[in-house]
PyMOL Python script that loads the backbone (N, CA, C, O; Angstrom):
from pymol import cmd

cmd.read_pdbstr("""\
ATOM      1  N   UNK A   1      -2.358 -13.184  37.647  1.00  0.00           N
ATOM      2  CA  UNK A   1      -1.595 -12.324  36.356  1.00  0.00           C
ATOM      3  C   UNK A   1      -0.327 -12.368  36.495  1.00  0.00           C
ATOM      4  O   UNK A   1       0.346 -12.125  35.493  1.00  0.00           O
ATOM      5  N   UNK A   2       0.415 -12.712  37.870  1.00  0.00           N
ATOM      6  CA  UNK A   2       2.020 -12.664  37.822  1.00  0.00           C
ATOM      7  C   UNK A   2       2.270 -13.851  37.519  1.00  0.00           C
ATOM      8  O   UNK A   2       2.830 -14.423  38.454  1.00  0.00           O
ATOM      9  N   UNK A   3       2.092 -14.572  36.519  1.00  0.00           N
ATOM     10  CA  UNK A   3       2.430 -15.914  35.964  1.00  0.00           C
ATOM     11  C   UNK A   3       3.693 -15.532  35.163  1.00  0.00           C
ATOM     12  O   UNK A   3       3.719 -14.745  34.217  1.00  0.00           O
ATOM     13  N   UNK A   4       4.759 -16.226  35.695  1.00  0.00           N
ATOM     14  CA  UNK A   4       6.303 -15.846  35.009  1.00  0.00           C
ATOM     15  C   UNK A   4       6.842 -17.099  34.658  1.00  0.00           C
ATOM     16  O   UNK A   4       8.035 -17.382  34.553  1.00  0.00           O
ATOM     17  N   UNK A   5       5.644 -17.991  34.446  1.00  0.00           N
ATOM     18  CA  UNK A   5       6.449 -19.428  33.693  1.00  0.00           C
ATOM     19  C   UNK A   5       6.926 -19.284  32.580  1.00  0.00           C
ATOM     20  O   UNK A   5       6.575 -18.280  31.960  1.00  0.00           O
ATOM     21  N   UNK A   6       7.891 -20.236  31.943  1.00  0.00           N
ATOM     22  CA  UNK A   6       8.438 -19.866  30.343  1.00  0.00           C
ATOM     23  C   UNK A   6       7.463 -19.911  29.445  1.00  0.00           C
ATOM     24  O   UNK A   6       7.576 -19.168  28.470  1.00  0.00           O
ATOM     25  N   UNK A   7       6.470 -20.647  29.536  1.00  0.00           N
ATOM     26  CA  UNK A   7       5.590 -20.795  28.426  1.00  0.00           C
ATOM     27  C   UNK A   7       4.868 -19.782  28.416  1.00  0.00           C
ATOM     28  O   UNK A   7       4.791 -19.260  27.305  1.00  0.00           O
ATOM     29  N   UNK A   8       4.114 -19.127  29.493  1.00  0.00           N
ATOM     30  CA  UNK A   8       3.303 -17.909  29.486  1.00  0.00           C
ATOM     31  C   UNK A   8       4.132 -16.375  29.118  1.00  0.00           C
ATOM     32  O   UNK A   8       3.576 -15.351  28.723  1.00  0.00           O
ATOM     33  N   UNK A   9       5.407 -16.539  29.341  1.00  0.00           N
ATOM     34  CA  UNK A   9       6.700 -15.447  28.873  1.00  0.00           C
ATOM     35  C   UNK A   9       6.448 -15.626  27.506  1.00  0.00           C
ATOM     36  O   UNK A   9       5.556 -14.973  26.963  1.00  0.00           O
ATOM     37  N   UNK A  10       7.138 -16.445  26.878  1.00  0.00           N
ATOM     38  CA  UNK A  10       6.993 -16.990  25.598  1.00  0.00           C
ATOM     39  C   UNK A  10       5.746 -16.657  24.643  1.00  0.00           C
ATOM     40  O   UNK A  10       5.791 -16.212  23.496  1.00  0.00           O
ATOM     41  N   UNK A  11       4.677 -16.970  25.373  1.00  0.00           N
ATOM     42  CA  UNK A  11       3.416 -16.566  24.581  1.00  0.00           C
ATOM     43  C   UNK A  11       3.053 -14.929  24.486  1.00  0.00           C
ATOM     44  O   UNK A  11       2.587 -14.397  23.480  1.00  0.00           O
ATOM     45  N   UNK A  12       3.324 -14.333  25.582  1.00  0.00           N
ATOM     46  CA  UNK A  12       3.535 -13.024  25.950  1.00  0.00           C
ATOM     47  C   UNK A  12       4.216 -12.314  24.561  1.00  0.00           C
ATOM     48  O   UNK A  12       3.690 -11.690  23.640  1.00  0.00           O
ATOM     49  N   UNK A  13       5.354 -12.622  24.781  1.00  0.00           N
ATOM     50  CA  UNK A  13       6.214 -11.940  23.470  1.00  0.00           C
ATOM     51  C   UNK A  13       6.126 -12.166  22.197  1.00  0.00           C
ATOM     52  O   UNK A  13       6.258 -11.294  21.337  1.00  0.00           O
ATOM     53  N   UNK A  14       5.869 -13.494  21.961  1.00  0.00           N
ATOM     54  CA  UNK A  14       4.978 -13.977  20.594  1.00  0.00           C
ATOM     55  C   UNK A  14       4.021 -12.858  20.182  1.00  0.00           C
ATOM     56  O   UNK A  14       4.129 -12.219  19.135  1.00  0.00           O
ATOM     57  N   UNK A  15       2.982 -12.667  21.198  1.00  0.00           N
ATOM     58  CA  UNK A  15       1.869 -11.553  20.990  1.00  0.00           C
ATOM     59  C   UNK A  15       2.168 -10.447  20.460  1.00  0.00           C
ATOM     60  O   UNK A  15       1.575  -9.964  19.495  1.00  0.00           O
ATOM     61  N   UNK A  16       3.389  -9.805  21.212  1.00  0.00           N
ATOM     62  CA  UNK A  16       3.855  -8.659  21.008  1.00  0.00           C
ATOM     63  C   UNK A  16       4.382  -8.354  19.953  1.00  0.00           C
ATOM     64  O   UNK A  16       4.210  -7.235  19.471  1.00  0.00           O
ATOM     65  N   UNK A  17       5.304  -9.487  19.236  1.00  0.00           N
ATOM     66  CA  UNK A  17       5.832  -9.635  18.227  1.00  0.00           C
ATOM     67  C   UNK A  17       4.939  -9.437  16.896  1.00  0.00           C
ATOM     68  O   UNK A  17       5.326  -8.880  15.868  1.00  0.00           O
ATOM     69  N   UNK A  18       3.741  -9.973  17.107  1.00  0.00           N
ATOM     70  CA  UNK A  18       2.706 -10.372  16.031  1.00  0.00           C
ATOM     71  C   UNK A  18       2.247  -8.966  16.054  1.00  0.00           C
ATOM     72  O   UNK A  18       2.371  -8.361  14.989  1.00  0.00           O
ATOM     73  N   UNK A  19       1.617  -8.171  17.302  1.00  0.00           N
ATOM     74  CA  UNK A  19       1.169  -7.110  17.284  1.00  0.00           C
ATOM     75  C   UNK A  19       2.189  -5.989  16.266  1.00  0.00           C
ATOM     76  O   UNK A  19       1.737  -5.427  15.269  1.00  0.00           O
ATOM     77  N   UNK A  20       3.305  -5.861  16.654  1.00  0.00           N
ATOM     78  CA  UNK A  20       4.465  -5.092  15.985  1.00  0.00           C
ATOM     79  C   UNK A  20       4.297  -5.402  14.260  1.00  0.00           C
ATOM     80  O   UNK A  20       4.246  -4.549  13.373  1.00  0.00           O
ATOM     81  N   UNK A  21       4.244  -6.604  14.140  1.00  0.00           N
ATOM     82  CA  UNK A  21       4.369  -6.871  12.618  1.00  0.00           C
ATOM     83  C   UNK A  21       3.302  -6.555  12.104  1.00  0.00           C
ATOM     84  O   UNK A  21       3.448  -5.915  11.063  1.00  0.00           O
ATOM     85  N   UNK A  22       2.034  -6.786  12.477  1.00  0.00           N
ATOM     86  CA  UNK A  22       0.696  -6.507  11.943  1.00  0.00           C
ATOM     87  C   UNK A  22       0.715  -4.716  11.976  1.00  0.00           C
ATOM     88  O   UNK A  22      -0.010  -4.228  11.110  1.00  0.00           O
ATOM     89  N   UNK A  23       1.229  -4.011  12.597  1.00  0.00           N
ATOM     90  CA  UNK A  23       1.364  -2.715  12.609  1.00  0.00           C
ATOM     91  C   UNK A  23       2.231  -2.247  11.585  1.00  0.00           C
ATOM     92  O   UNK A  23       1.809  -1.489  10.712  1.00  0.00           O
ATOM     93  N   UNK A  24       3.228  -2.578  11.616  1.00  0.00           N
ATOM     94  CA  UNK A  24       4.181  -2.158  10.445  1.00  0.00           C
ATOM     95  C   UNK A  24       3.655  -2.916   9.230  1.00  0.00           C
ATOM     96  O   UNK A  24       4.147  -2.428   8.212  1.00  0.00           O
ATOM     97  N   UNK A  25       2.966  -3.769   9.011  1.00  0.00           N
ATOM     98  CA  UNK A  25       2.341  -4.309   7.550  1.00  0.00           C
ATOM     99  C   UNK A  25       1.208  -3.311   7.495  1.00  0.00           C
ATOM    100  O   UNK A  25       1.298  -2.784   6.387  1.00  0.00           O
ATOM    101  N   UNK A  26       0.348  -2.877   8.048  1.00  0.00           N
ATOM    102  CA  UNK A  26      -0.598  -2.042   7.944  1.00  0.00           C
ATOM    103  C   UNK A  26       0.239  -0.174   7.518  1.00  0.00           C
ATOM    104  O   UNK A  26      -0.154   0.750   6.806  1.00  0.00           O
ATOM    105  N   UNK A  27       1.207  -0.322   8.194  1.00  0.00           N
ATOM    106  CA  UNK A  27       1.717   1.123   7.491  1.00  0.00           C
ATOM    107  C   UNK A  27       2.146   0.727   6.265  1.00  0.00           C
ATOM    108  O   UNK A  27       1.569   1.443   5.447  1.00  0.00           O
ATOM    109  N   UNK A  28       2.847  -0.028   5.728  1.00  0.00           N
ATOM    110  CA  UNK A  28       3.444  -0.628   4.481  1.00  0.00           C
ATOM    111  C   UNK A  28       2.205  -0.475   3.488  1.00  0.00           C
ATOM    112  O   UNK A  28       2.427   0.305   2.562  1.00  0.00           O
ATOM    113  N   UNK A  29       0.955  -1.064   3.500  1.00  0.00           N
ATOM    114  CA  UNK A  29      -0.103  -1.176   2.889  1.00  0.00           C
ATOM    115  C   UNK A  29      -0.728   0.291   2.582  1.00  0.00           C
ATOM    116  O   UNK A  29      -1.082   0.698   1.476  1.00  0.00           O
ATOM    117  N   UNK A  30      -0.789   1.086   3.981  1.00  0.00           N
ATOM    118  CA  UNK A  30      -1.271   2.518   3.575  1.00  0.00           C
ATOM    119  C   UNK A  30      -0.275   3.275   2.723  1.00  0.00           C
ATOM    120  O   UNK A  30      -0.733   4.080   1.912  1.00  0.00           O
ATOM    121  N   UNK A  31       1.033   3.112   2.813  1.00  0.00           N
ATOM    122  CA  UNK A  31       2.143   3.647   1.933  1.00  0.00           C
ATOM    123  C   UNK A  31       1.751   3.419   0.600  1.00  0.00           C
ATOM    124  O   UNK A  31       1.383   4.407  -0.035  1.00  0.00           O
ATOM    125  N   UNK A  32       1.753   2.078  -0.077  1.00  0.00           N
ATOM    126  CA  UNK A  32       1.484   1.541  -1.041  1.00  0.00           C
ATOM    127  C   UNK A  32       0.346   2.131  -1.501  1.00  0.00           C
ATOM    128  O   UNK A  32       0.442   2.701  -2.588  1.00  0.00           O
ATOM    129  N   UNK A  33      -0.842   2.138  -0.876  1.00  0.00           N
ATOM    130  CA  UNK A  33      -2.152   2.579  -1.287  1.00  0.00           C
ATOM    131  C   UNK A  33      -2.169   3.860  -1.670  1.00  0.00           C
ATOM    132  O   UNK A  33      -2.876   4.266  -2.592  1.00  0.00           O
ATOM    133  N   UNK A  34      -1.198   4.763  -0.821  1.00  0.00           N
ATOM    134  CA  UNK A  34      -1.339   6.207  -1.246  1.00  0.00           C
ATOM    135  C   UNK A  34      -0.448   6.417  -2.348  1.00  0.00           C
ATOM    136  O   UNK A  34      -0.713   7.434  -2.989  1.00  0.00           O
ATOM    137  N   UNK A  35       0.480   5.786  -2.732  1.00  0.00           N
ATOM    138  CA  UNK A  35       1.219   5.647  -3.858  1.00  0.00           C
ATOM    139  C   UNK A  35       0.650   5.175  -5.187  1.00  0.00           C
ATOM    140  O   UNK A  35       0.756   5.915  -6.165  1.00  0.00           O
ATOM    141  N   UNK A  36       0.036   3.958  -5.290  1.00  0.00           N
ATOM    142  CA  UNK A  36      -0.785   3.797  -6.137  1.00  0.00           C
ATOM    143  C   UNK A  36      -2.017   4.785  -6.707  1.00  0.00           C
ATOM    144  O   UNK A  36      -2.428   4.707  -7.865  1.00  0.00           O
ATOM    145  N   UNK A  37      -2.526   5.699  -5.739  1.00  0.00           N
ATOM    146  CA  UNK A  37      -3.497   6.533  -5.531  1.00  0.00           C
ATOM    147  C   UNK A  37      -3.222   7.775  -6.326  1.00  0.00           C
ATOM    148  O   UNK A  37      -3.988   8.351  -7.100  1.00  0.00           O
ATOM    149  N   UNK A  38      -1.782   8.136  -5.942  1.00  0.00           N
ATOM    150  CA  UNK A  38      -1.278   9.438  -6.398  1.00  0.00           C
ATOM    151  C   UNK A  38      -0.928   9.229  -7.963  1.00  0.00           C
ATOM    152  O   UNK A  38      -1.108  10.111  -8.803  1.00  0.00           O
ATOM    153  N   UNK A  39      -0.386   7.900  -8.256  1.00  0.00           N
ATOM    154  CA  UNK A  39       0.247   7.730  -9.390  1.00  0.00           C
ATOM    155  C   UNK A  39      -0.819   7.594 -10.551  1.00  0.00           C
ATOM    156  O   UNK A  39      -0.561   7.804 -11.736  1.00  0.00           O
ATOM    157  N   UNK A  40      -1.875   7.268 -10.126  1.00  0.00           N
ATOM    158  CA  UNK A  40      -3.044   7.018 -11.278  1.00  0.00           C
ATOM    159  C   UNK A  40      -3.604   8.597 -11.692  1.00  0.00           C
ATOM    160  O   UNK A  40      -4.623   8.640 -12.382  1.00  0.00           O
ATOM    161  N   UNK A  41      -3.140   9.521 -11.400  1.00  0.00           N
ATOM    162  CA  UNK A  41      -3.800  10.847 -11.569  1.00  0.00           C
ATOM    163  C   UNK A  41      -3.303  11.378 -13.078  1.00  0.00           C
ATOM    164  O   UNK A  41      -3.689  12.464 -13.509  1.00  0.00           O
TER     165      UNK A  41
END
""", "prot")
cmd.dss("prot")
cmd.show_as("cartoon", "prot")
cmd.util.cbc("prot")
cmd.orient("prot")
């Protein structure tokens, strides 16, 4: 578990970045969905 080689550190940071971007994308999609739902009334 304590692998600190550059390859594993780079992989871990990429995975964190992907999680962060996917979470923000989901938020943006939810906001867009709410806007379209309220705009069609």
